[in-house]
Biopython code that builds the backbone (N, CA, C, O; Angstrom):
import numpy as np
from Bio.PDB.StructureBuilder import StructureBuilder

atoms = [
    (1, "MET", "N", (-8.969, 5.381, 12.825)),
    (1, "MET", "CA", (-8.273, 5.028, 11.239)),
    (1, "MET", "C", (-7.617, 4.016, 11.507)),
    (1, "MET", "O", (-6.993, 3.618, 12.490)),
    (2, "ILE", "N", (-7.890, 3.555, 10.261)),
    (2, "ILE", "CA", (-6.957, 2.094, 9.879)),
    (2, "ILE", "C", (-6.148, 2.067, 8.590)),
    (2, "ILE", "O", (-5.520, 3.119, 8.468)),
    (3, "THR", "N", (-5.988, 1.359, 7.759)),
    (3, "THR", "CA", (-5.229, 0.802, 6.738)),
    (3, "THR", "C", (-5.050, -0.362, 6.402)),
    (3, "THR", "O", (-4.665, -1.170, 7.247)),
    (4, "VAL", "N", (-5.286, -0.757, 5.057)),
    (4, "VAL", "CA", (-5.562, -1.575, 4.379)),
    (4, "VAL", "C", (-4.059, -2.046, 3.660)),
    (4, "VAL", "O", (-3.574, -1.401, 2.730)),
    (5, "SER", "N", (-3.544, -3.013, 4.119)),
    (5, "SER", "CA", (-2.302, -2.814, 3.591)),
    (5, "SER", "C", (-2.047, -4.461, 2.402)),
    (5, "SER", "O", (-2.281, -5.663, 2.526)),
    (6, "VAL", "N", (-1.719, -3.962, 1.803)),
    (6, "VAL", "CA", (-2.122, -4.960, -0.061)),
    (6, "VAL", "C", (-0.830, -5.259, 0.112)),
    (6, "VAL", "O", (-0.166, -4.251, -0.132)),
    (7, "THR", "N", (0.123, -6.545, 0.545)),
    (7, "THR", "CA", (1.530, -7.376, -0.067)),
    (7, "THR", "C", (1.516, -7.914, -0.929)),
    (7, "THR", "O", (0.533, -8.573, -1.268)),
    (8, "TYR", "N", (2.931, -7.814, -1.817)),
    (8, "TYR", "CA", (2.930, -8.886, -2.690)),
    (8, "TYR", "C", (4.270, -9.613, -2.679)),
    (8, "TYR", "O", (5.366, -9.296, -3.142)),
    (9, "PRO", "N", (3.646, -11.197, -1.689)),
    (9, "PRO", "CA", (5.333, -11.444, -1.541)),
    (9, "PRO", "C", (6.194, -12.174, -2.865)),
    (9, "PRO", "O", (5.790, -12.843, -3.816)),
    (10, "GLN", "N", (7.663, -11.682, -2.426)),
    (10, "GLN", "CA", (9.017, -12.246, -3.367)),
    (10, "GLN", "C", (8.370, -13.801, -3.592)),
    (10, "GLN", "O", (7.791, -14.543, -2.798)),
    (11, "ARG", "N", (8.682, -13.946, -4.853)),
    (11, "ARG", "CA", (8.708, -15.395, -5.116)),
    (11, "ARG", "C", (9.726, -15.967, -6.647)),
    (11, "ARG", "O", (10.043, -15.292, -7.627)),
    (12, "ALA", "N", (9.963, -17.102, -6.414)),
    (12, "ALA", "CA", (10.960, -17.079, -7.403)),
    (12, "ALA", "C", (10.188, -17.301, -8.579)),
    (12, "ALA", "O", (9.224, -18.066, -8.613)),
    (13, "GLY", "N", (10.794, -16.339, -9.971)),
    (13, "GLY", "CA", (10.139, -16.224, -11.188)),
    (13, "GLY", "C", (8.686, -15.493, -11.472)),
    (13, "GLY", "O", (7.915, -15.442, -12.430)),
    (14, "ALA", "N", (8.719, -14.976, -10.192)),
    (14, "ALA", "CA", (7.405, -13.936, -10.545)),
    (14, "ALA", "C", (7.135, -12.726, -10.825)),
    (14, "ALA", "O", (7.545, -11.818, -10.101)),
    (15, "ARG", "N", (6.256, -12.451, -12.137)),
    (15, "ARG", "CA", (6.283, -11.029, -12.905)),
    (15, "ARG", "C", (5.402, -9.983, -11.902)),
    (15, "ARG", "O", (4.214, -10.203, -11.661)),
    (16, "PHE", "N", (6.140, -8.804, -11.340)),
    (16, "PHE", "CA", (5.145, -7.377, -11.165)),
    (16, "PHE", "C", (5.944, -6.571, -11.675)),
    (16, "PHE", "O", (7.092, -6.280, -11.338)),
    (17, "ASP", "N", (4.954, -6.000, -12.979)),
    (17, "ASP", "CA", (5.691, -4.669, -13.836)),
    (17, "ASP", "C", (4.644, -3.709, -13.048)),
    (17, "ASP", "O", (3.419, -3.618, -13.121)),
    (18, "PHE", "N", (5.897, -2.831, -12.039)),
    (18, "PHE", "CA", (5.711, -1.810, -11.377)),
    (18, "PHE", "C", (5.357, -0.270, -11.693)),
    (18, "PHE", "O", (4.961, 0.555, -10.869)),
    (19, "ASP", "N", (5.725, 0.066, -13.915)),
    (19, "ASP", "CA", (5.312, 0.870, -14.137)),
    (19, "ASP", "C", (4.293, 0.902, -14.073)),
    (19, "ASP", "O", (3.797, 1.855, -13.473)),
    (20, "TYR", "N", (3.521, -0.010, -14.591)),
    (20, "TYR", "CA", (1.770, -0.646, -14.225)),
    (20, "TYR", "C", (1.198, -0.654, -13.246)),
    (20, "TYR", "O", (0.027, -0.491, -12.904)),
    (21, "TYR", "N", (2.358, -0.913, -12.657)),
    (21, "TYR", "CA", (1.084, -0.852, -10.970)),
    (21, "TYR", "C", (0.844, 0.954, -10.358)),
    (21, "TYR", "O", (-0.066, 1.621, -9.867)),
    (22, "LEU", "N", (2.255, 1.140, -10.758)),
    (22, "LEU", "CA", (1.913, 2.906, -10.211)),
    (22, "LEU", "C", (1.363, 4.084, -11.065)),
    (22, "LEU", "O", (1.109, 5.228, -10.690)),
    (23, "ARG", "N", (1.205, 3.376, -12.658)),
    (23, "ARG", "CA", (0.973, 4.566, -13.526)),
    (23, "ARG", "C", (-0.333, 4.466, -13.715)),
    (23, "ARG", "O", (-1.119, 5.392, -13.913)),
    (24, "GLN", "N", (-0.642, 2.897, -13.629)),
    (24, "GLN", "CA", (-2.533, 2.155, -13.736)),
    (24, "GLN", "C", (-3.695, 2.146, -12.675)),
    (24, "GLN", "O", (-4.876, 2.464, -12.536)),
    (25, "HIS", "N", (-2.694, 1.618, -12.053)),
    (25, "HIS", "CA", (-3.276, -0.094, -10.831)),
    (25, "HIS", "C", (-3.689, 1.180, -9.463)),
    (25, "HIS", "O", (-4.763, 1.351, -8.885)),
    (26, "MET", "N", (-2.359, 1.905, -9.289)),
    (26, "MET", "CA", (-2.628, 2.748, -8.430)),
    (26, "MET", "C", (-3.566, 3.674, -8.578)),
    (26, "MET", "O", (-4.616, 3.722, -7.938)),
    (27, "PRO", "N", (-3.374, 4.078, -9.030)),
    (27, "PRO", "CA", (-4.324, 5.966, -9.776)),
    (27, "PRO", "C", (-6.070, 5.332, -9.499)),
    (27, "PRO", "O", (-6.927, 5.750, -8.721)),
    (28, "MET", "N", (-6.118, 4.043, -10.613)),
    (28, "MET", "CA", (-7.506, 3.698, -10.616)),
    (28, "MET", "C", (-8.041, 3.438, -9.247)),
    (28, "MET", "O", (-9.243, 3.617, -9.052)),
    (29, "VAL", "N", (-7.454, 3.133, -8.518)),
    (29, "VAL", "CA", (-7.598, 2.723, -7.176)),
    (29, "VAL", "C", (-8.134, 4.110, -6.106)),
    (29, "VAL", "O", (-9.133, 4.465, -5.480)),
    (30, "GLN", "N", (-7.028, 4.473, -6.335)),
    (30, "GLN", "CA", (-7.073, 6.034, -5.406)),
    (30, "GLN", "C", (-8.602, 6.657, -6.169)),
    (30, "GLN", "O", (-9.400, 6.852, -5.252)),
    (31, "GLN", "N", (-9.221, 7.011, -7.517)),
    (31, "GLN", "CA", (-10.262, 6.928, -8.001)),
    (31, "GLN", "C", (-11.367, 6.578, -7.825)),
    (31, "GLN", "O", (-12.292, 7.387, -7.907)),
    (32, "LEU", "N", (-11.576, 5.211, -7.521)),
    (32, "LEU", "CA", (-12.829, 4.360, -7.651)),
    (32, "LEU", "C", (-12.508, 4.356, -5.809)),
    (32, "LEU", "O", (-13.166, 3.654, -5.041)),
    (33, "LEU", "N", (-11.790, 4.946, -5.524)),
    (33, "LEU", "CA", (-12.131, 4.782, -4.225)),
    (33, "LEU", "C", (-12.462, 5.945, -3.637)),
    (33, "LEU", "O", (-12.949, 5.812, -2.514)),
    (34, "GLY", "N", (-12.341, 7.154, -4.082)),
    (34, "GLY", "CA", (-12.890, 8.528, -3.548)),
    (34, "GLY", "C", (-12.311, 8.959, -2.681)),
    (34, "GLY", "O", (-11.106, 8.928, -2.429)),
    (35, "HIS", "N", (-13.483, 9.572, -1.953)),
    (35, "HIS", "CA", (-13.431, 10.594, -0.636)),
    (35, "HIS", "C", (-12.968, 9.558, 0.933)),
    (35, "HIS", "O", (-12.429, 10.044, 1.928)),
    (36, "ALA", "N", (-13.387, 7.969, 0.753)),
    (36, "ALA", "CA", (-13.168, 7.103, 1.190)),
    (36, "ALA", "C", (-11.405, 6.901, 2.027)),
    (36, "ALA", "O", (-11.092, 6.503, 3.149)),
    (37, "LEU", "N", (-10.894, 7.205, 1.298)),
    (37, "LEU", "CA", (-9.306, 6.919, 0.624)),
    (37, "LEU", "C", (-8.682, 8.064, 0.855)),
    (37, "LEU", "O", (-8.428, 8.684, -0.179)),
    (38, "LYS", "N", (-8.282, 8.657, 2.018)),
    (38, "LYS", "CA", (-7.593, 8.887, 3.112)),
    (38, "LYS", "C", (-6.295, 10.040, 2.517)),
    (38, "LYS", "O", (-6.187, 11.267, 2.511)),
    (39, "GLY", "N", (-5.375, 8.807, 2.017)),
    (39, "GLY", "CA", (-3.702, 8.800, 1.806)),
    (39, "GLY", "C", (-4.152, 7.099, 1.385)),
    (39, "GLY", "O", (-5.080, 6.298, 1.497)),
    (40, "ALA", "N", (-2.353, 7.276, 0.671)),
    (40, "ALA", "CA", (-1.826, 5.989, -0.377)),
    (40, "ALA", "C", (-0.495, 5.989, -0.531)),
    (40, "ALA", "O", (0.083, 6.757, -1.300)),
    (41, "ARG", "N", (0.231, 4.898, 0.384)),
    (41, "ARG", "CA", (1.428, 4.900, 0.198)),
    (41, "ARG", "C", (1.651, 3.615, -1.055)),
    (41, "ARG", "O", (0.906, 2.641, -1.161)),
    (42, "VAL", "N", (2.981, 3.930, -2.025)),
    (42, "VAL", "CA", (3.503, 2.614, -2.449)),
    (42, "VAL", "C", (4.898, 2.081, -2.025)),
    (42, "VAL", "O", (5.804, 2.648, -2.637)),
    (43, "ASP", "N", (5.322, 1.107, -1.108)),
    (43, "ASP", "CA", (6.743, 0.764, -1.030)),
    (43, "ASP", "C", (6.807, -0.574, -2.154)),
    (43, "ASP", "O", (5.996, -1.375, -2.619)),
    (44, "ARG", "N", (8.967, -0.164, -2.345)),
    (44, "ARG", "CA", (9.072, -1.455, -3.483)),
    (44, "ARG", "C", (9.822, -2.145, -2.650)),
    (44, "ARG", "O", (10.151, -1.570, -1.613)),
    (45, "GLY", "N", (10.188, -3.250, -2.829)),
    (45, "GLY", "CA", (10.783, -4.232, -1.607)),
    (45, "GLY", "C", (12.096, -3.907, -2.040)),
    (45, "GLY", "O", (12.090, -3.906, -3.271)),
    (46, "LEU", "N", (13.884, -3.469, -1.320)),
    (46, "LEU", "CA", (15.024, -3.485, -1.767)),
    (46, "LEU", "C", (16.105, -4.667, -0.971)),
    (46, "LEU", "O", (17.108, -5.265, -1.361)),
    (47, "SER", "N", (15.528, -4.654, 0.009)),
    (47, "SER", "CA", (16.402, -6.085, 0.521)),
    (47, "SER", "C", (15.767, -6.717, 1.919)),
    (47, "SER", "O", (14.749, -6.187, 2.364)),
    (48, "GLY", "N", (16.438, -8.001, 2.711)),
    (48, "GLY", "CA", (15.570, -8.304, 3.549)),
    (48, "GLY", "C", (16.568, -7.566, 4.182)),
    (48, "GLY", "O", (17.176, -6.682, 3.578)),
    (49, "ALA", "N", (16.794, -7.856, 5.370)),
    (49, "ALA", "CA", (17.414, -7.145, 6.690)),
    (49, "ALA", "C", (19.643, -7.602, 6.534)),
    (49, "ALA", "O", (20.756, -7.160, 6.818)),
    (50, "GLU", "N", (19.264, -8.205, 6.193)),
    (50, "GLU", "CA", (20.835, -8.041, 5.356)),
    (50, "GLU", "C", (21.038, -7.688, 4.001)),
    (50, "GLU", "O", (20.629, -8.102, 2.917)),
    (51, "PRO", "N", (22.017, -6.532, 4.515)),
    (51, "PRO", "CA", (22.208, -5.902, 2.825)),
    (51, "PRO", "C", (22.475, -7.188, 1.895)),
    (51, "PRO", "O", (22.975, -8.280, 2.163)),
    (52, "GLY", "N", (21.823, -6.519, 0.399)),
    (52, "GLY", "CA", (22.079, -7.382, -0.943)),
    (52, "GLY", "C", (20.647, -8.802, -0.566)),
    (52, "GLY", "O", (20.302, -9.691, -1.345)),
    (53, "SER", "N", (20.334, -8.650, 0.249)),
    (53, "SER", "CA", (19.204, -10.416, 0.672)),
    (53, "SER", "C", (18.451, -9.779, -0.619)),
    (53, "SER", "O", (18.529, -8.697, -1.200)),
    (54, "ALA", "N", (17.548, -11.172, -0.827)),
    (54, "ALA", "CA", (15.994, -11.173, -1.384)),
    (54, "ALA", "C", (15.277, -9.913, -0.692)),
    (54, "ALA", "O", (15.886, -9.552, 0.315)),
    (55, "PRO", "N", (13.846, -8.967, -1.059)),
    (55, "PRO", "CA", (13.660, -8.850, -0.125)),
    (55, "PRO", "C", (12.575, -9.512, 0.154)),
    (55, "PRO", "O", (12.296, -9.983, -0.948)),
    (56, "ASP", "N", (11.622, -9.934, 1.015)),
    (56, "ASP", "CA", (10.470, -10.681, 1.663)),
    (56, "ASP", "C", (8.983, -10.402, 0.689)),
    (56, "ASP", "O", (8.186, -11.220, 0.229)),
    (57, "TYR", "N", (9.010, -9.020, 0.617)),
    (57, "TYR", "CA", (7.832, -8.439, -0.763)),
    (57, "TYR", "C", (8.379, -7.905, -1.605)),
    (57, "TYR", "O", (9.541, -7.501, -1.572)),
    (58, "VAL", "N", (7.821, -7.847, -2.250)),
    (58, "VAL", "CA", (8.071, -6.996, -4.273)),
    (58, "VAL", "C", (7.784, -5.737, -3.849)),
    (58, "VAL", "O", (8.503, -4.743, -3.941)),
    (59, "ALA", "N", (6.288, -5.864, -3.201)),
    (59, "ALA", "CA", (6.452, -4.740, -3.275)),
    (59, "ALA", "C", (4.766, -4.732, -1.615)),
    (59, "ALA", "O", (4.312, -5.701, -1.006)),
    (60, "GLN", "N", (4.370, -3.163, -1.486)),
    (60, "GLN", "CA", (2.980, -2.876, -0.731)),
    (60, "GLN", "C", (3.040, -1.371, -0.160)),
    (60, "GLN", "O", (3.619, -0.539, 0.539)),
    (61, "ALA", "N", (1.614, -1.800, -1.315)),
    (61, "ALA", "CA", (0.849, -0.708, -0.548)),
    (61, "ALA", "C", (0.135, -0.614, 0.744)),
    (61, "ALA", "O", (-0.203, -1.502, 1.527)),
    (62, "THR", "N", (-0.030, 0.791, 0.787)),
    (62, "THR", "CA", (-1.104, 0.647, 2.297)),
    (62, "THR", "C", (-1.858, 1.938, 2.405)),
    (62, "THR", "O", (-1.331, 2.969, 2.822)),
    (63, "LEU", "N", (-3.248, 1.842, 1.973)),
    (63, "LEU", "CA", (-4.037, 2.792, 2.118)),
    (63, "LEU", "C", (-4.407, 2.960, 3.669)),
    (63, "LEU", "O", (-3.880, 2.316, 4.576)),
    (64, "LEU", "N", (-5.357, 3.890, 3.813)),
    (64, "LEU", "CA", (-5.436, 5.084, 4.836)),
    (64, "LEU", "C", (-6.942, 5.690, 4.499)),
    (64, "LEU", "O", (-7.401, 6.312, 3.541)),
    (65, "CYS", "N", (-7.378, 5.306, 5.501)),
    (65, "CYS", "CA", (-9.129, 5.252, 5.896)),
    (65, "CYS", "C", (-9.600, 5.170, 6.904)),
    (65, "CYS", "O", (-9.242, 4.363, 7.762)),
    (66, "GLU", "N", (-10.706, 6.169, 7.048)),
    (66, "GLU", "CA", (-11.292, 6.492, 8.454)),
    (66, "GLU", "C", (-11.650, 5.082, 9.225)),
    (66, "GLU", "O", (-11.352, 5.102, 10.419)),
    (67, "SER", "N", (-12.040, 4.274, 8.907)),
    (67, "SER", "CA", (-12.613, 3.097, 9.256)),
    (67, "SER", "C", (-13.236, 1.509, 8.172)),
    (67, "SER", "O", (-13.949, 1.303, 7.190)),
    (68, "THR", "N", (-12.702, 1.009, 8.802)),
    (68, "THR", "CA", (-12.826, -0.355, 8.086)),
    (68, "THR", "C", (-14.655, -0.280, 7.463)),
    (68, "THR", "O", (-15.252, -0.420, 6.396)),
    (69, "GLU", "N", (-14.809, -0.130, 8.159)),
    (69, "GLU", "CA", (-16.527, 0.037, 7.264)),
    (69, "GLU", "C", (-16.819, 0.820, 6.334)),
    (69, "GLU", "O", (-17.796, 0.661, 5.603)),
    (70, "ALA", "N", (-15.801, 1.993, 6.230)),
    (70, "ALA", "CA", (-15.556, 3.331, 5.288)),
    (70, "ALA", "C", (-15.222, 2.914, 3.810)),
    (70, "ALA", "O", (-15.795, 2.947, 2.721)),
    (71, "PHE", "N", (-13.873, 2.458, 4.368)),
    (71, "PHE", "CA", (-13.585, 1.398, 2.953)),
    (71, "PHE", "C", (-14.143, 0.116, 2.109)),
    (71, "PHE", "O", (-14.466, -0.033, 0.931)),
    (72, "GLN", "N", (-14.114, -0.653, 3.133)),
    (72, "GLN", "CA", (-15.876, -1.902, 2.654)),
    (72, "GLN", "C", (-16.905, -0.950, 1.887)),
    (72, "GLN", "O", (-17.383, -1.386, 0.840)),
    (73, "GLN", "N", (-17.177, -0.028, 2.210)),
    (73, "GLN", "CA", (-18.627, 0.587, 1.483)),
    (73, "GLN", "C", (-18.130, 1.168, 0.440)),
    (73, "GLN", "O", (-18.793, 1.148, -0.597)),
    (74, "ALA", "N", (-16.747, 1.870, 0.471)),
    (74, "ALA", "CA", (-16.574, 2.398, -0.960)),
    (74, "ALA", "C", (-15.885, 0.970, -2.148)),
    (74, "ALA", "O", (-16.290, 0.667, -3.270)),
    (75, "PHE", "N", (-15.063, 0.529, -1.556)),
    (75, "PHE", "CA", (-14.231, -0.754, -2.750)),
    (75, "PHE", "C", (-15.371, -2.169, -2.331)),
    (75, "PHE", "O", (-14.995, -3.307, -2.612)),
    (76, "GLY", "N", (-16.628, -1.966, -1.714)),
    (76, "GLY", "CA", (-17.694, -3.126, -2.783)),
    (76, "GLY", "C", (-18.165, -3.460, -4.099)),
    (76, "GLY", "O", (-18.247, -4.512, -4.732)),
    (77, "PRO", "N", (-18.491, -2.087, -4.360)),
    (77, "PRO", "CA", (-19.206, -1.681, -5.318)),
    (77, "PRO", "C", (-18.481, -1.923, -6.824)),
    (77, "PRO", "O", (-19.052, -2.178, -7.884)),
    (78, "VAL", "N", (-16.318, -1.681, -6.447)),
    (78, "VAL", "CA", (-15.767, -1.497, -7.399)),
    (78, "VAL", "C", (-14.843, -2.543, -6.898)),
    (78, "VAL", "O", (-13.824, -2.225, -7.510)),
    (79, "ALA", "N", (-14.573, -3.420, -6.299)),
    (79, "ALA", "CA", (-13.735, -4.734, -6.036)),
    (79, "ALA", "C", (-13.770, -5.632, -6.875)),
    (79, "ALA", "O", (-13.059, -6.596, -6.589)),
    (80, "ALA", "N", (-14.461, -5.714, -8.040)),
    (80, "ALA", "CA", (-14.688, -6.468, -9.137)),
    (80, "ALA", "C", (-13.415, -5.985, -10.469)),
    (80, "ALA", "O", (-12.585, -6.437, -11.257)),
    (81, "ARG", "N", (-13.992, -4.862, -10.006)),
    (81, "ARG", "CA", (-12.839, -3.845, -11.246)),
    (81, "ARG", "C", (-11.285, -3.854, -10.792)),
    (81, "ARG", "O", (-10.319, -4.006, -11.540)),
    (82, "ILE", "N", (-11.273, -3.680, -9.574)),
    (82, "ILE", "CA", (-9.940, -3.477, -8.862)),
    (82, "ILE", "C", (-9.044, -4.582, -8.783)),
    (82, "ILE", "O", (-7.849, -4.551, -9.077)),
    (83, "MET", "N", (-9.754, -5.653, -8.329)),
    (83, "MET", "CA", (-9.542, -6.920, -8.295)),
    (83, "MET", "C", (-9.163, -7.948, -9.632)),
    (83, "MET", "O", (-8.338, -8.854, -9.516)),
    (84, "GLY", "N", (-9.766, -7.712, -10.691)),
    (84, "GLY", "CA", (-9.846, -8.223, -11.659)),
    (84, "GLY", "C", (-8.312, -7.258, -12.525)),
    (84, "GLY", "O", (-7.874, -7.600, -13.623)),
    (85, "ASP", "N", (-7.746, -6.072, -11.701)),
    (85, "ASP", "CA", (-6.924, -5.350, -12.962)),
    (85, "ASP", "C", (-5.402, -6.071, -12.255)),
    (85, "ASP", "O", (-4.307, -5.623, -12.595)),
    (86, "ILE", "N", (-5.495, -6.907, -11.525)),
    (86, "ILE", "CA", (-4.471, -7.494, -10.702)),
    (86, "ILE", "C", (-3.396, -8.336, -11.876)),
    (86, "ILE", "O", (-2.209, -8.089, -12.092)),
    (87, "THR", "N", (-4.224, -9.336, -12.486)),
    (87, "THR", "CA", (-3.441, -9.860, -14.053)),
    (87, "THR", "C", (-2.993, -8.989, -14.362)),
    (87, "THR", "O", (-1.886, -9.185, -13.862)),
    (88, "ASN", "N", (-2.896, -7.829, -14.953)),
    (88, "ASN", "CA", (-2.335, -6.634, -15.612)),
    (88, "ASN", "C", (-0.946, -7.002, -15.511)),
    (88, "ASN", "O", (-0.265, -7.451, -16.433)),
    (89, "TYR", "N", (-0.450, -6.710, -13.946)),
    (89, "TYR", "CA", (0.907, -6.505, -13.576)),
    (89, "TYR", "C", (1.746, -7.390, -13.120)),
    (89, "TYR", "O", (2.971, -7.377, -13.242)),
    (90, "THR", "N", (0.745, -8.567, -12.315)),
    (90, "THR", "CA", (1.442, -9.402, -11.190)),
    (90, "THR", "C", (0.886, -10.418, -11.679)),
    (90, "THR", "O", (-0.136, -10.400, -12.365)),
    (91, "ASP", "N", (1.716, -11.678, -11.259)),
    (91, "ASP", "CA", (1.022, -13.488, -10.886)),
    (91, "ASP", "C", (0.782, -13.275, -9.407)),
    (91, "ASP", "O", (-0.044, -14.031, -8.896)),
    (92, "ILE", "N", (1.335, -12.417, -8.672)),
    (92, "ILE", "CA", (1.312, -12.798, -7.336)),
    (92, "ILE", "C", (0.116, -12.720, -7.073)),
    (92, "ILE", "O", (-0.589, -11.900, -7.660)),
    (93, "GLN", "N", (-0.432, -13.648, -6.029)),
    (93, "GLN", "CA", (-1.200, -13.707, -5.319)),
    (93, "GLN", "C", (-1.527, -12.602, -3.604)),
    (93, "GLN", "O", (-1.275, -12.946, -2.449)),
    (94, "PRO", "N", (-2.112, -11.351, -4.074)),
    (94, "PRO", "CA", (-1.699, -10.443, -3.255)),
    (94, "PRO", "C", (-2.075, -10.517, -1.296)),
    (94, "PRO", "O", (-3.218, -10.967, -1.380)),
    (95, "VAL", "N", (-1.903, -10.411, -0.240)),
    (95, "VAL", "CA", (-2.136, -10.735, 0.892)),
    (95, "VAL", "C", (-2.623, -9.347, 1.449)),
    (95, "VAL", "O", (-1.869, -8.374, 1.435)),
    (96, "ILE", "N", (-3.756, -9.293, 1.882)),
    (96, "ILE", "CA", (-4.186, -7.657, 2.477)),
    (96, "ILE", "C", (-5.068, -8.442, 3.897)),
    (96, "ILE", "O", (-5.618, -9.501, 4.200)),
    (97, "GLN", "N", (-4.704, -6.925, 4.526)),
    (97, "GLN", "CA", (-4.449, -6.999, 5.543)),
    (97, "GLN", "C", (-5.182, -6.089, 5.940)),
    (97, "GLN", "O", (-5.100, -5.182, 5.112)),
    (98, "TYR", "N", (-6.333, -5.628, 7.317)),
    (98, "TYR", "CA", (-6.489, -4.572, 7.768)),
    (98, "TYR", "C", (-5.353, -3.921, 9.292)),
    (98, "TYR", "O", (-4.360, -4.286, 9.922)),
    (99, "ASN", "N", (-5.985, -3.187, 9.269)),
    (99, "ASN", "CA", (-4.547, -2.824, 10.513)),
    (99, "ASN", "C", (-5.236, -1.578, 11.604)),
    (99, "ASN", "O", (-6.110, -1.026, 10.936)),
    (100, "GLU", "N", (-5.197, -1.151, 12.534)),
    (100, "GLU", "CA", (-5.581, -0.416, 12.975)),
    (100, "GLU", "C", (-4.469, 0.367, 13.546)),
    (100, "GLU", "O", (-3.731, -0.234, 14.326)),
    (101, "VAL", "N", (-4.067, 2.404, 13.126)),
    (101, "VAL", "CA", (-3.364, 2.544, 13.261)),
    (101, "VAL", "C", (-3.233, 3.259, 14.947)),
    (101, "VAL", "O", (-4.114, 3.736, 15.662)),
    (102, "ALA", "N", (-2.010, 3.117, 15.141)),
    (102, "ALA", "CA", (-1.490, 3.121, 16.433)),
    (102, "ALA", "C", (-0.846, 4.315, 16.518)),
    (102, "ALA", "O", (-0.984, 4.920, 17.581)),
    (103, "LEU", "N", (-0.070, 4.887, 15.529)),
    (103, "LEU", "CA", (1.196, 5.716, 15.532)),
    (103, "LEU", "C", (0.982, 5.934, 13.944)),
    (103, "LEU", "O", (0.824, 5.105, 13.049)),
    (104, "TRP", "N", (1.029, 7.188, 13.920)),
    (104, "TRP", "CA", (1.064, 7.557, 12.733)),
    (104, "TRP", "C", (1.777, 8.995, 12.529)),
    (104, "TRP", "O", (1.059, 9.940, 12.202)),
    (105, "ASP", "N", (3.508, 9.241, 12.754)),
    (105, "ASP", "CA", (4.193, 10.360, 12.826)),
    (105, "ASP", "C", (5.085, 10.498, 11.244)),
    (105, "ASP", "O", (5.794, 9.702, 10.629)),
    (106, "GLU", "N", (4.535, 12.251, 10.912)),
    (106, "GLU", "CA", (4.851, 12.465, 9.546)),
    (106, "GLU", "C", (5.556, 13.606, 9.992)),
    (106, "GLU", "O", (4.761, 14.485, 10.325)),
    (107, "ARG", "N", (7.145, 14.046, 10.176)),
    (107, "ARG", "CA", (7.784, 14.555, 10.683)),
    (107, "ARG", "C", (8.105, 15.887, 9.387)),
    (107, "ARG", "O", (8.269, 15.618, 8.197)),
    (108, "GLN", "N", (8.122, 16.641, 9.696)),
    (108, "GLN", "CA", (7.982, 17.710, 8.633)),
    (108, "GLN", "C", (8.967, 18.249, 9.057)),
    (108, "GLN", "O", (8.945, 18.409, 10.278)),
    (109, "PRO", "N", (10.267, 18.776, 8.300)),
    (109, "PRO", "CA", (10.774, 19.684, 7.809)),
    (109, "PRO", "C", (11.143, 20.994, 9.149)),
    (109, "PRO", "O", (10.277, 21.864, 9.064)),
    (110, "GLY", "N", (11.940, 21.239, 10.039)),
    (110, "GLY", "CA", (11.688, 22.364, 11.252)),
    (110, "GLY", "C", (10.265, 22.524, 12.075)),
    (110, "GLY", "O", (10.002, 23.695, 12.351)),
    (111, "VAL", "N", (9.735, 21.982, 12.317)),
    (111, "VAL", "CA", (8.762, 21.738, 13.228)),
    (111, "VAL", "C", (9.811, 21.434, 14.797)),
    (111, "VAL", "O", (10.721, 20.674, 15.130)),
    (112, "SER", "N", (9.122, 22.385, 15.322)),
    (112, "SER", "CA", (9.330, 22.204, 16.771)),
    (112, "SER", "C", (9.046, 20.696, 17.910)),
    (112, "SER", "O", (8.557, 19.723, 17.337)),
    (113, "GLY", "N", (9.211, 20.612, 18.751)),
    (113, "GLY", "CA", (8.463, 19.583, 19.841)),
    (113, "GLY", "C", (9.329, 18.531, 20.241)),
    (113, "GLY", "O", (10.439, 18.350, 19.740)),
    (114, "TRP", "N", (8.982, 18.049, 20.865)),
    (114, "TRP", "CA", (9.961, 16.804, 22.048)),
    (114, "TRP", "C", (10.654, 16.137, 21.173)),
    (114, "TRP", "O", (11.674, 15.734, 21.730)),
    (115, "TYR", "N", (10.600, 15.721, 19.749)),
    (115, "TYR", "CA", (11.982, 15.334, 19.121)),
    (115, "TYR", "C", (12.893, 16.476, 17.857)),
    (115, "TYR", "O", (13.659, 16.287, 16.912)),
    (116, "ALA", "N", (12.382, 17.449, 18.405)),
    (116, "ALA", "CA", (12.903, 18.460, 17.038)),
    (116, "ALA", "C", (14.694, 18.562, 17.346)),
    (116, "ALA", "O", (15.527, 18.955, 16.529)),
    (117, "ASN", "N", (14.950, 18.109, 18.694)),
    (117, "ASN", "CA", (16.898, 18.025, 18.766)),
    (117, "ASN", "C", (16.883, 16.764, 18.929)),
    (117, "ASN", "O", (17.792, 16.464, 19.703)),
    (118, "ALA", "N", (16.230, 15.750, 18.544)),
    (118, "ALA", "CA", (16.716, 14.462, 19.037)),
    (118, "ALA", "C", (17.740, 14.066, 18.051)),
    (118, "ALA", "O", (17.724, 14.815, 17.074)),
    (119, "GLN", "N", (18.869, 12.874, 17.977)),
    (119, "GLN", "CA", (19.800, 12.628, 17.108)),
    (119, "GLN", "C", (20.078, 11.148, 16.378)),
    (119, "GLN", "O", (20.993, 11.024, 15.564)),
]
sb = StructureBuilder()
sb.init_structure("model")
sb.init_model(0)
sb.init_chain("A")
sb.init_seg("    ")
for serial, (resi, resn, name, xyz) in enumerate(atoms, 1):
    if name == "N":
        sb.init_residue(resn, " ", resi, " ")
    sb.init_atom(name, np.array(xyz, "f"), 0.0, 1.0, " ", f" {name:<3s}", serial, name[0])
structure = sb.get_structure()
């Protein structure tokens, strides 16, 4: 499994319409990538390590796919449409990175196992 991270670095005076991003852009990405997309997550930056400090990133999307090739096959034909929509919600140039999933641990309530009694 791989993820594709799309991060939007914080910068003074930058515009980022989170409402448009969540309601228009990401649903479009999900629809256009279709079955190649196994999951998607969007994080909104709150602060840096120091409470109250500005976050390094305004937002980050994480797209989960089976492989880099699967992502590229799905993305290639629709890339212009997805990338062309960026100006509708931001003037920040996104940073895109491919990542290998080394650990994915989604803990569910009531699940037993080695970490069930962890504190």
